C-alpha positions in Angstrom: -98.2 98.5 29.8 -97.5 98.1 33.4 -95.1 95.2 34.0 -96.3 93.5 36.9 -93.5 92.1 39.4 -92.6 88.4 39.3 -93.2 86.3 42.3 -90.8 84.0 43.6 -92.4 80.6 42.5 -91.8 82.0 39.4 -88.0 82.8 39.6 -87.5 79.4 41.0 -89.5 77.5 38.1 -87.2 79.4 35.6 -84.0 78.5 37.4 -84.9 75.1 37.6 -85.4 74.7 34.0 -82.1 76.5 33.2 -80.7 73.6 35.1 -82.2 70.9 33.4 -81.1 72.1 30.1 -77.5 72.6 31.3 -77.3 68.9 32.9 -78.5 67.7 29.1 -76.0 69.2 27.3 -73.0 67.8 29.9 -74.2 64.5 29.5 -74.5 64.5 25.6 -70.6 65.5 25.8 -70.1 63.3 27.9 -71.2 60.1 26.2 -69.3 61.3 23.0 -65.8 61.6 24.8 -66.7 58.4 26.0 -66.9 56.7 22.2 -64.0 58.2 20.9 -61.9 56.6 23.9 -63.4 53.5 23.3 -62.4 53.8 19.5 -58.7 54.7 20.4 -58.5 51.8 22.7 -59.6 49.7 20.1 -57.0 51.2 17.6 -54.6 50.6 20.3 -55.3 46.9 20.7 -55.7 46.5 17.1 -51.6 47.7 16.9 -51.4 44.7 18.9 -51.1 45.7 22.7 -54.0 44.9 24.6 -56.7 42.6 25.9 -59.6 45.1 26.1 -60.2 43.9 22.3 -60.0 40.6 22.8 -62.3 40.6 26.0 -64.9 42.9 23.6 -64.6 40.4 21.2 -65.1 37.4 23.3 -68.0 39.2 25.2 -69.6 40.3 21.7 -68.9 36.9 19.9 -71.4 34.2 19.5 -70.4 30.8 19.1 -69.3 31.5 15.6 -67.1 34.5 16.3 -65.2 32.2 19.0 -65.2 29.5 16.7 -63.1 32.4 14.7 -61.0 33.6 17.2 -60.0 29.7 17.9 -59.2 28.8 14.4 -57.2 31.6 14.1 -55.4 31.3 17.2 -54.9 27.6 15.8 -53.9 29.2 12.7 -51.1 31.1 14.1 -50.1 28.3 16.4 -49.9 25.7 13.4 -47.7 28.5 11.7 -45.5 28.6 14.1 -44.8 25.3 14.8 -44.6 24.4 11.1 -42.1 27.2 11.0 -40.1 25.6 14.0 -40.8 22.0 12.6 -39.1 23.3 9.6 -35.9 24.7 11.3 -35.7 21.8 13.3 -35.9 19.3 10.4 -33.2 21.1 8.6 -30.9 20.8 11.3 -31.8 17.3 12.2 -31.0 16.4 8.4 -28.0 18.5 8.4 -26.6 16.5 11.7 -28.2 12.9 9.9 -25.7 13.6 7.1 -22.4 13.2 8.6 -23.8 10.3 10.6 -24.5 8.8 6.8 -21.2 9.7 5.8 -19.5 7.8 8.6 -21.8 5.0 8.1 -20.2 5.2 4.7 -16.8 5.2 5.7 -17.2 2.3 8.1 -18.4 0.0 4.8 -15.7 1.3 3.0 -13.6 4.1 4.2 -16.3 6.5 1.7 -16.0 4.1 -1.2 -18.4 1.6 -2.6 -19.2 -1.6 -0.9 -17.3 -5.1 -0.6 -16.9 -6.9 -2.1 -16.7 -5.2 -5.2 -18.4 -6.7 -8.6 -16.3 -8.9 -10.7 -15.8 -12.3 -12.3 -17.2 -15.1 -9.4 -19.6 -14.4 -6.6 -17.9 -13.6 -3.5 -19.3 -14.5 0.2 -18.2 -14.2 3.4 -16.2 -12.0 5.5 -14.8 -8.8 3.6 -13.1 -5.6 5.2 -11.8 -7.3 7.7 -7.9 -7.8 7.2 -6.7 -4.5 8.9 -6.9 -5.7 12.6 -4.9 -8.8 11.8 -2.5 -7.1 9.7 -1.6 -5.2 12.9 -1.7 -7.9 15.2 1.6 -10.1 15.9 -0.8 -13.3 16.1 -1.6 -15.7 13.6 -5.2 -15.4 12.4 -7.7 -17.2 10.2 -10.1 -16.1 7.4 -12.8 -18.3 5.3 -14.9 -17.1 2.7 -16.0 -18.5 -1.2 -16.1 -17.5 -4.6 -18.5 -19.1 -7.0 -18.0 -19.1 -10.9 -21.4 -20.9 -11.5 -21.6 -22.4 -14.9 -18.9 -19.7 -16.2 -15.6 -20.9 -16.2 -12.6 -18.1 -16.6 -11.2 -18.2 -20.1 -8.0 -16.6 -21.1 -8.2 -14.3 -23.3 -12.2 -13.9 -23.8 -12.7 -13.0 -19.9 -9.5 -10.9 -19.3 -11.8 -7.8 -19.5 -13.7 -9.1 -16.4 -10.8 -9.0 -13.9 -9.5 -6.2 -11.9 -6.4 -4.4 -13.7 -3.9 -6.1 -11.0 -5.5 -9.6 -12.2 -5.2 -8.5 -15.7 -1.5 -7.4 -15.1 -0.5 -10.9 -13.5 -2.0 -12.4 -16.9 0.3 -10.2 -18.8 3.5 -10.8 -16.5 3.2 -14.3 -15.8 4.7 -16.0 -12.6 7.9 -18.0 -12.5 6.5 -21.4 -13.9 4.0 -24.2 -13.0 0.4 -24.4 -13.3 -0.5 -22.0 -10.4 -0.8 -18.8 -12.3 -5.2 -18.8 -12.0 -5.0 -19.8 -8.4 -3.1 -16.9 -8.1 -5.0 -14.5 -10.3 -8.0 -15.2 -8.2 -6.0 -15.0 -5.1 -5.5 -11.2 -6.1 -9.1 -11.2 -7.2 -10.5 -11.9 -4.2 -8.2 -9.7 -2.2 -8.7 -6.9 -4.6 -12.5 -6.9 -4.4 -13.1 -7.8 -0.5 -9.9 -5.8 0.8 -9.2 -3.3 -1.7 -5.6 -4.8 -2.2 -3.6 -3.3 -5.0 -1.0 -5.0 -7.1 2.3 -3.7 -6.1 4.5 -6.4 -7.9 3.9 -9.7 -9.0 6.1 -12.7 -8.4 8.8 -12.5 -10.6 9.4 -8.8 -9.8 9.8 -8.7 -6.1 13.7 -8.3 -5.0 15.3 -10.6 -2.4 18.8 -10.3 -1.2 19.4 -13.8 -0.8 17.9 -16.8 -3.2 15.4 -19.2 -1.7 11.7 -19.4 -1.2 9.7 -16.8 -3.1 6.3 -15.4 -2.2 3.9 -15.3 -5.4 2.5 -11.7 -5.3 3.0 -8.4 -3.2 -0.1 -6.0 -3.0 -0.8 -2.7 -0.6 -3.7 -2.6 1.5 -4.5 0.4 3.2 -1.0 1.6 2.8 0.7 -1.4 4.0 2.9 -3.8 1.9 1.6 -7.3 2.2 3.1 -10.5 1.1 0.7 -13.4 -0.3 1.8 -16.6 -1.2 -0.8 -18.7 -2.8 -1.3 -22.6 -2.6 -4.3 -25.2 -3.5 -5.9 -27.8 -1.3 -7.2 -30.4 -3.5 -6.6 -34.0 -4.5 -7.1 -36.6 -6.9 -9.9 -37.9 -8.0 -11.4 -34.4 -6.6 -13.9 -36.1 -4.5 -11.2 -38.1 -2.5 -10.8 -37.5 1.3 -8.8 -34.6 2.0 -7.2 -35.5 5.6 -6.0 -33.1 8.3 -2.6 -34.9 7.8 -2.5 -33.8 4.1 -3.3 -30.3 5.2 -0.9 -30.0 7.9 1.8 -31.2 5.4 1.0 -28.8 3.0 0.9 -26.2 5.4 4.2 -26.6 7.0 6.0 -26.6 3.8 4.2 -23.4 2.7 4.5 -21.5 6.4 8.4 -22.4 6.3 8.8 -20.7 2.8 6.8 -17.9 4.2 9.3 -17.3 6.9 12.1 -17.7 4.7 11.1 -15.4 1.8 10.4 -12.9 4.6 14.0 -13.2 6.1 15.4 -12.4 2.7 13.3 -9.8 1.1 14.9 -6.4 0.2 14.4 -3.1 2.3 12.5 -1.7 -0.6 10.0 -5.0 -0.8 9.7 -5.1 2.8 6.0 -6.3 4.1 4.2 -5.6 7.2 3.0 -9.5 7.2 2.4 -12.4 4.7 -0.9 -14.2 3.9 -1.2 -17.6 3.1 -4.1 -17.8 0.8 -5.4 -21.5 0.3 -7.8 -22.3 -2.7 -9.9 -24.9 -1.4 -11.8 -27.7 -3.7 -14.7 -28.3 -1.3 -16.0 -27.9 2.4 -13.6 -30.9 3.7 -10.8 -29.1 2.3 -11.7 -25.8 4.4 -12.5 -28.0 7.3 -9.0 -29.9 7.2 -6.9 -26.7 6.7 -8.7 -25.3 9.6 -7.9 -28.2 12.1 -4.5 -28.4 10.9 -3.7 -25.1 11.4 -4.8 -25.2 14.7 -2.6 -27.7 15.5 0.3 -26.5 14.2 3.1 -25.3 16.5 2.9 -21.5 17.2 6.6 -21.4 15.8 5.4 -22.7 12.4 2.8 -20.1 12.0 4.4 -17.0 13.2 2.4 -14.1 12.5 1.1 -15.2 9.2 -3.0 -15.1 8.0 -4.0 -18.2 6.9 -6.9 -16.8 4.7 -9.0 -19.8 3.0 -10.9 -19.0 0.0 -13.6 -22.2 -1.2 -14.3 -22.3 -4.9 -17.6 -23.0 -6.1 -19.1 -23.6 -9.5 -17.0 -24.6 -12.6 -13.5 -23.9 -11.0 -11.7 -26.9 -12.8 -9.4 -24.0 -14.2 -7.8 -23.0 -11.2 -6.9 -26.7 -10.4 
């Protein structure tokens, strides 16, 4: 068989066919490389780096996908806020606890609320005497104790007294009918000011004989003398005048100055309280008016504490 030589047009056609075949192959390879690159980027974004994944998610997502994406973001924010809030709450709680402790300390130096419970209901100022004890000036405190319909009976109600009150019952006093008023003077000071009994009337030591005080107590580490008297008349509801109150105060305050001058160094107090147990409001008012009118030299630096007794209180008088 004799081969015929190819003509030029046929050669050109073959060349074109070969070129087309080569281009199709390259495009297929290029397309495969692009997919691999996209997967790789997806993995990188999945590891936490890229915005492409977020962009593609937002581009691909319909409303449902967008909602899922926002919910996820809100959950993450909520978790972050919750964790942060929880931490802040712990810090705030820790900060608040000392404040609560401080508040407790200011009510009773960390102790129970005043007045303390006991026989008779105490009303009026409590926990107020510290400033007066440190001041060189005279001062007045007024409160009340209400026995209701239950008078104190010895020995039936002995266990209802503070330990100091019980000791006073056991020790007695120097005589007279004033023991019950002295006992409840101590009860008021103990329950209202945290006073503790140091010595009863017959135990306090003096260098010179003369007027004596009724009770030696300690309040916040300071020794305090307490002289007790009663503002009452007969009949009980008779008018109690300022003149009567003034005479009683003058006599008792003179005795306080004398006992203060004569007390031994071992029992020396920083100040004395003249504690008046008053029968009614008129007795309290008369005491306050008479005390205000007294010469400063008579009052010296004594604290006048007036406690009105209410209810079935005849046992005191």
